[in-house]
SEGU-752622 format. One record per atom (N, C-alpha, C): x, y, z. Coordinates in steps of 0.001 Angstrom, whole numbers, plus 524288, in hexadecimal, padded with zeros to 5 digits. Layout:
BEGIN
[site [X,Y,Z]]
...
This chain:
BEGIN
[site [85472,7EC96,7D7EA]]
[site [84F58,7F31D,7D9FE]]
[site [84DEB,7F5F8,7D716]]
[site [848ED,7F7EC,7D66D]]
[site [84A0E,7FBD7,7D1AC]]
[site [84C41,7FE6C,7CFA3]]
[site [84D01,801E7,7CC10]]
[site [84C1E,808FE,7CB68]]
[site [84A5C,80CE2,7D1CD]]
[site [844BE,80A6C,7D118]]
[site [841E3,80D2A,7D379]]
[site [84381,80D62,7D9CB]]
[site [84405,80991,7D9F5]]
[site [84817,8079D,7E184]]
[site [84C7B,80931,7E135]]
[site [85060,80792,7DD41]]
[site [8550E,80A5D,7DDBC]]
[site [8546D,811DC,7DD0F]]
[site [8512E,8153D,7DB42]]
[site [851F1,81935,7DC6D]]
[site [85059,81AC2,7E134]]
[site [84EDB,819D8,7E2F3]]
[site [84C69,819DB,7EA62]]
[site [84FF5,81A33,7EA85]]
[site [84FF1,81FBA,7EF35]]
[site [8552D,81EFB,7F328]]
[site [852F2,81982,7F82A]]
[site [8564C,8193D,7FC1C]]
[site [85760,81626,7FF65]]
[site [85249,8177E,80318]]
[site [85427,81CCD,80529]]
[site [8502F,81CE8,808CD]]
[site [8487D,81DA9,8074E]]
[site [849BD,81ECE,80158]]
[site [8447D,81F72,7FEB3]]
[site [8431A,819E6,7FCE3]]
[site [84500,8172B,7FC89]]
[site [843E7,8123D,7FAF5]]
[site [84266,80EB7,8019E]]
[site [842C6,80EFE,805F4]]
[site [844D8,80D97,80A57]]
[site [83CC3,80EE2,80BC5]]
[site [83DD9,81488,80C3A]]
[site [83711,816FF,80D11]]
[site [83270,81411,808FD]]
[site [8340D,814A0,804D7]]
[site [830A5,811D2,800AD]]
[site [82F03,80BA2,8036D]]
[site [83432,80853,80402]]
[site [832F1,803C1,80663]]
[site [82E4D,8037C,80B18]]
[site [831CF,806B1,80E79]]
[site [82DBD,808E1,8146E]]
[site [82953,808C1,8122F]]
[site [82720,80DF7,8115C]]
[site [82275,80F0A,80E94]]
[site [81F11,80C23,80B07]]
[site [82363,806DD,808F3]]
[site [81F47,80545,805F0]]
[site [81D6A,7FEFF,80949]]
[site [82204,7FE47,80BD6]]
[site [82104,7F873,80FEC]]
[site [81DE6,7F925,813A7]]
[site [81D1C,7FCE3,815EB]]
[site [818D3,7FC97,81B3C]]
[site [8128C,7FC94,817B3]]
[site [8113B,80111,813CA]]
[site [80BB2,7FEB7,8133A]]
[site [80B81,7F8CA,8105F]]
[site [80F6D,7F768,80D01]]
[site [80F6F,7F114,80AB7]]
[site [80FE3,7ECF7,80F57]]
[site [81277,7ED83,814D2]]
[site [8102C,7E9E3,81613]]
[site [80C08,7EAFC,81A64]]
[site [8093B,7EF10,81A95]]
[site [80380,7EF9A,81CFD]]
[site [7FF98,7EEC9,81A89]]
[site [800C2,7ED3A,812BD]]
[site [7FB6F,7EB35,80FCB]]
[site [7FE3F,7E59D,81061]]
[site [80316,7E3A0,80F5F]]
[site [80384,7DD04,810DF]]
[site [801AA,7DB8A,814CC]]
[site [80182,7DCF2,8195E]]
[site [7FECC,7DC70,81C1D]]
[site [7F8A6,7DD55,81E0B]]
[site [7F79C,7E155,81A4F]]
[site [7F10A,7DFB7,81975]]
[site [7EFDC,7DE28,81769]]
[site [7F2C5,7DBDC,81199]]
[site [7F10E,7D737,80E0F]]
[site [7F239,7D093,810C6]]
[site [7F526,7D1E5,814FA]]
[site [7F480,7CB58,81997]]
[site [7F04B,7CBED,81A91]]
[site [7EE3D,7D004,81CAF]]
[site [7E8FF,7D030,81E6B]]
[site [7E42E,7CC69,81D64]]
[site [7E400,7D042,81764]]
[site [7E2DF,7CF0F,81443]]
[site [7E0FA,7CAEE,81239]]
[site [7E442,7C6DC,812E3]]
[site [7E731,7C190,80EB1]]
[site [7E39A,7BDCB,81326]]
[site [7E636,7C04B,81748]]
[site [7E4BF,7BAD2,81CAF]]
[site [7DF4A,7BBE6,81FDF]]
[site [7DD8F,7BFBD,81D85]]
[site [7D8EE,7C174,82240]]
[site [7D8CA,7C159,825A8]]
[site [7D9E4,7C26A,829F0]]
[site [7D8E4,7C4BB,82F0A]]
[site [7D252,7C4A1,83065]]
[site [7D0AA,7C435,833B5]]
[site [7CB17,7C580,83571]]
[site [7CB43,7CB8F,83714]]
[site [7D00B,7CFC8,8369F]]
[site [7D065,7D403,836CE]]
[site [7D019,7D696,8338E]]
[site [7D2D1,7D44B,82DFC]]
[site [7D28F,7D4F9,827E2]]
[site [7CD42,7D51E,8262A]]
[site [7CB8C,7D02B,825CE]]
[site [7C67B,7D072,825B6]]
[site [7C0BF,7D389,8259B]]
[site [7C2B9,7D501,82E44]]
[site [7BDBC,7D9C1,82EA7]]
[site [7BFCE,7DE00,82DB5]]
[site [7C4A7,7E118,82B9B]]
[site [7C6F5,7E456,82A84]]
[site [7C293,7E5B4,825BE]]
[site [7C515,7E26A,82106]]
[site [7C2FE,7E212,81CD6]]
[site [7BD2D,7E21D,81D41]]
[site [7BA97,7E0E8,81D53]]
[site [7B3EA,7E04F,81FCF]]
[site [7B2D1,7E6BF,82032]]
[site [7B58F,7E838,827FD]]
[site [7B4B4,7EBD0,82737]]
[site [7B4FF,7F1A4,82371]]
[site [7B7E4,7EFBF,8209A]]
[site [7B90C,7F394,81C61]]
[site [7B684,7F281,816E4]]
[site [7B1C0,7F108,816F4]]
[site [7AE50,7EEA0,812D5]]
[site [7AFD6,7EB1E,80F70]]
[site [7B327,7E8C0,8124D]]
[site [7B487,7E405,80BB0]]
[site [7B2B5,7E008,80E5F]]
[site [7B046,7DB23,80AE3]]
[site [7B16D,7D692,80C00]]
[site [7B5FC,7D31A,80AA3]]
[site [7B494,7CDB9,80F68]]
[site [7BA90,7CC84,810C4]]
[site [7BC8E,7CACA,80AE1]]
[site [7BAEC,7C8A5,806F5]]
[site [7BAA2,7C71F,802B8]]
[site [7BF6B,7CAAF,7FFBB]]
[site [7C194,7CF12,7FF97]]
[site [7C341,7D035,7FE8D]]
[site [7C7C0,7D2D0,7FFEF]]
[site [7C8D9,7D0C2,8050E]]
[site [7CD10,7CF95,80AEE]]
[site [7D31E,7CECE,80678]]
[site [7D37A,7C901,80471]]
[site [7D6C2,7C7B9,80314]]
[site [7D991,7C7D0,7FD62]]
[site [7D4DE,7C9C6,7F8AF]]
[site [7D5AB,7CCFB,7F4A0]]
[site [7D825,7D2B1,7F64F]]
[site [7D72C,7D5E0,7F9A6]]
[site [7D847,7D951,7FAE8]]
[site [7DEC1,7D89D,7FC3C]]
[site [7DFAD,7D6AA,7FFCC]]
[site [7E371,7D3FB,80161]]
[site [7E9FE,7D1AE,7FC1F]]
[site [7E799,7CECD,7F7E4]]
[site [7EAA8,7CEB6,7F43C]]
[site [7ED11,7D388,7F2A1]]
[site [7E82D,7D539,7F25E]]
[site [7E724,7D7EF,7EEED]]
[site [7EE23,7DE41,7F084]]
[site [7EB8E,7DE5C,7F4BE]]
[site [7EFF5,7E174,7F835]]
[site [7F559,7E009,7F6EA]]
[site [7F50E,7DA50,7F9AB]]
[site [7FBBD,7D580,7F838]]
[site [7FCFF,7D910,7F23B]]
[site [7FA4D,7D7CA,7F09C]]
[site [7FD9C,7D69D,7EA2B]]
[site [7FC7E,7DEDB,7E8B6]]
[site [7FBFD,7E34B,7EA18]]
[site [7FC05,7E844,7EBCC]]
[site [801AA,7E840,7EF4B]]
[site [8032C,7E70E,7F240]]
[site [8068E,7E89D,7F4DB]]
[site [80AFA,7E664,7F266]]
[site [80C86,7E0D3,7F113]]
[site [80F09,7DE25,7F021]]
[site [81139,7E0DA,7E991]]
[site [80EE6,7E39C,7E679]]
[site [80F76,7E654,7E297]]
[site [811DC,7EB90,7E493]]
[site [80FF4,7EE58,7E723]]
[site [81156,7F20D,7EBA3]]
[site [816DF,7F1A2,7E9CD]]
[site [81901,7EB5D,7EE70]]
[site [81D03,7EB9F,7F094]]
[site [8227D,7EA4D,7EC3A]]
[site [8219E,7E81A,7E7FB]]
[site [82453,7E5CA,7E443]]
[site [82653,7EE30,7E138]]
[site [8294A,7EF5E,7E140]]
[site [82E0F,7F21E,7DFAF]]
[site [82C5D,7F462,7D9DD]]
[site [82925,7F143,7D5D8]]
[site [82B8F,7F0FA,7D16B]]
[site [823AF,7F30A,7D032]]
[site [820E2,7F06F,7D415]]
[site [81CED,7F0BC,7D48F]]
[site [81863,7F4C8,7D80F]]
[site [81C2B,7F832,7DA68]]
[site [8198E,7FA0F,7DF86]]
[site [8142A,8000E,7DEF0]]
[site [81854,80052,7DACD]]
[site [8130C,8050F,7D9C8]]
[site [80E2E,80594,7D802]]
[site [80D66,800D7,7D66D]]
[site [8093D,7FC62,7D594]]
[site [80763,7FBE1,7DA38]]
[site [80A0C,7FA0C,7DD55]]
[site [807BE,7F779,7E08C]]
[site [80573,7FAE4,7E28E]]
[site [80931,80168,7E44E]]
[site [806DA,80430,7E83C]]
[site [8001F,80633,7E49A]]
[site [800B0,80808,7DE84]]
[site [7FB45,808F9,7DE92]]
[site [7F6B1,80329,7DFFF]]
[site [7F770,7FFB7,7DF7D]]
[site [7F470,7FA6C,7E1E7]]
[site [7F2D2,7FD3A,7E555]]
[site [7F557,7FCFF,7E8E6]]
[site [7F576,7FD6D,7EF2B]]
[site [7F446,8036A,7F024]]
[site [7F2D8,806C0,7EC98]]
[site [7F1D4,80AEE,7EF74]]
[site [7EA84,80A95,7ECB4]]
[site [7E8E8,80923,7E97E]]
[site [7E3B4,8040D,7E82B]]
[site [7E21A,8035F,7EC3F]]
[site [7E47A,7FFDC,7EE9B]]
[site [7E39C,7FB45,7F3E4]]
[site [7E0BA,7FDD8,7F588]]
[site [7E469,803E2,7F9DF]]
[site [7E58B,805D7,7FEC3]]
[site [7E10D,80B0C,7FD03]]
[site [7DF15,80C87,7F900]]
[site [7DD65,80F17,7F72A]]
[site [7D74A,80E36,7F926]]
[site [7D627,80810,7F785]]
[site [7D1C1,80625,7F872]]
[site [7D23B,80432,7FF4A]]
[site [7D63C,80498,802B3]]
[site [7D533,80389,808E2]]
[site [7D3F5,80A03,80A75]]
[site [7D40E,80D88,8085E]]
[site [7D4C4,81278,80A2A]]
[site [7CD40,8138F,807A5]]
[site [7CC9E,81224,80411]]
[site [7C631,811A8,8027D]]
[site [7C1F4,80F67,80591]]
[site [7C60B,80B16,806CE]]
[site [7C399,8076D,80AA8]]
[site [7C177,809B4,80EFE]]
[site [7C399,80D9E,81171]]
[site [7C5ED,80DC2,81706]]
[site [7C2C7,8145C,816A5]]
[site [7C35A,81629,813AC]]
[site [7C02E,81CD8,8120D]]
[site [7B84C,819DF,81225]]
[site [7B83D,816EE,80ED6]]
[site [7B29D,8137F,80D6E]]
[site [7B0DA,812DF,814D2]]
[site [7B23F,810E9,817FA]]
[site [7B0F2,80D2B,81C45]]
[site [7B312,812BB,81FB2]]
[site [7B3CC,81734,81F97]]
[site [7B305,81A78,82345]]
[site [7B949,8192C,82954]]
[site [7BF1A,815FF,8266A]]
[site [7C0E4,816F9,828E3]]
[site [7C473,81B81,82C87]]
[site [7C64A,81BF0,82F65]]
[site [7CA58,81FF4,82F60]]
[site [7CC79,82244,82D3B]]
[site [7CFAE,8261D,82AD1]]
[site [7D25F,82962,82561]]
[site [7D642,82647,8278A]]
[site [7D8FA,82975,82CB1]]
[site [7DE3E,82899,82BCA]]
[site [7E136,822CC,82C6F]]
[site [7E059,82054,83137]]
[site [7DFFF,81A5E,832C1]]
[site [7DF8B,815FE,82D6C]]
[site [7DB1D,81901,82B4B]]
[site [7D675,811F1,829A5]]
[site [7D863,81644,82355]]
[site [7D4A2,81930,82005]]
[site [7D470,819C5,81B60]]
[site [7D95B,81C5C,81A0E]]
[site [7DCB7,81E83,81A35]]
[site [7E14A,820C1,8191B]]
[site [7E5BA,81B94,8195E]]
[site [7E5AC,818A7,81B97]]
[site [7EAAF,81506,81C36]]
[site [7EC02,8111F,816FA]]
[site [7E813,80ED5,8137F]]
[site [7EAC3,80EB3,80FC8]]
[site [7ECE0,8158B,80B31]]
[site [7EC29,8182C,80B83]]
[site [7EDDE,81D54,80BBC]]
[site [7F3B3,81D41,80E84]]
[site [7F52F,81C13,810CC]]
[site [7FB84,81B04,81444]]
[site [7FCF8,818DD,8111C]]
[site [7FB8C,813D7,810EB]]
[site [7FD2F,80F10,80EA3]]
[site [7FED3,811CC,809E5]]
[site [7FA5D,8114E,80601]]
[site [7FC4B,814BA,8000A]]
[site [801CC,8187B,800A0]]
[site [800D9,81ACB,80473]]
[site [8049B,81EFC,803C3]]
[site [80B86,81C6C,803D6]]
[site [80977,81B0B,8094D]]
[site [80E97,8178A,80A47]]
[site [812E9,813EE,8041D]]
[site [80D50,8130E,80137]]
[site [80F00,80DE9,7FE95]]
[site [81167,81040,7F92D]]
[site [80FC2,81672,7F90A]]
[site [8114F,81A3B,7F541]]
[site [816A4,81C80,7F5B8]]
[site [815D9,81D7D,7FADC]]
[site [81B18,821C5,7FCA6]]
[site [81F8D,81D5C,7FBE5]]
[site [81ECC,8166C,7FCCA]]
[site [82319,814A3,7FE2B]]
[site [82415,81335,7F80F]]
[site [8216E,81292,7F55A]]
[site [821A9,8116A,7EFCA]]
[site [82483,81546,7EDD8]]
[site [8215A,81B79,7ED85]]
[site [825FD,81EDE,7EC73]]
[site [82B27,81EA2,7EE5C]]
[site [82C79,81E2D,7F4C0]]
[site [83354,81E96,7F610]]
[site [83479,81B87,7F373]]
[site [8335D,815A6,7F2D9]]
[site [834F9,80FAA,7EF12]]
[site [836C7,81133,7EA7F]]
[site [8339A,8155B,7E715]]
[site [834D9,8137E,7E2D0]]
[site [83596,817DC,7DFFD]]
[site [838D2,81A59,7DCC2]]
[site [83B5A,82077,7DA04]]
[site [836DC,82053,7D667]]
[site [8347D,81CDD,7D3BF]]
[site [832FD,81D8C,7CE29]]
[site [82BDE,81F8D,7D013]]
[site [82ADD,81D9B,7D61F]]
[site [82587,81F59,7D703]]
[site [82774,8273E,7D8B9]]
[site [82B92,82740,7DB5B]]
[site [82CA5,82CB4,7DB95]]
[site [82BEE,82F70,7D680]]
[site [82F58,82E4B,7D360]]
[site [82EAD,8303C,7CD2A]]
[site [82987,83252,7CB54]]
[site [82736,82DB1,7CD52]]
[site [820EA,82E64,7CBB1]]
[site [81F15,831CE,7CD04]]
[site [82168,8347B,7D33B]]
[site [81C62,8373D,7D78F]]
[site [82066,83C9C,7D85B]]
[site [82271,840A9,7D57C]]
[site [826C3,8443A,7D44C]]
[site [825FB,84758,7D9A1]]
[site [81E73,849B0,7DB57]]
[site [81DD4,84A1D,7DEB8]]
[site [82034,84B69,7E41D]]
[site [8220B,848F1,7E6BE]]
[site [82327,84501,7E987]]
[site [82A7B,8488E,7EB45]]
[site [82C3A,84B2C,7EEE2]]
[site [83082,84CA2,7F0A2]]
[site [835A2,84991,7EDD1]]
[site [83902,84989,7EC9B]]
[site [83D3C,84802,7E998]]
[site [8407F,8456A,7EE45]]
[site [83EF3,848AF,7F279]]
[site [8429A,84835,7F77C]]
[site [83FA1,84305,7FAA6]]
[site [83C91,84199,7F8EA]]
[site [839F3,83C85,7FCE6]]
[site [83D3C,83856,7F9D4]]
């Protein structure tokens, strides 16, 4: 275990694992859909304005970023990369005028969970963000 994990209380660490794990599971399922390209994924991607040819490359990109996030030593880099990826999803939904709270902000919800999970499980990140209460 790294110092960052050892210096995190057990409750915070478990909260971090749960908050990190939920969006990671969703992103892995999204990756599987992109790699196997069932009809619903092809239809949805084309409706969002992207050609079918980008589905597998996006799936590979998402898989690599998610794996980087799940490795403790590279989790911050993974969170940064996933933040960029999720920003693209938000921009796509804004561009086509999807509903705000259910579609457009879904990437924001995932991003907040990713970063909050990382915040709880890594004391180095908490040291960088001192504005959040020490009681968290």
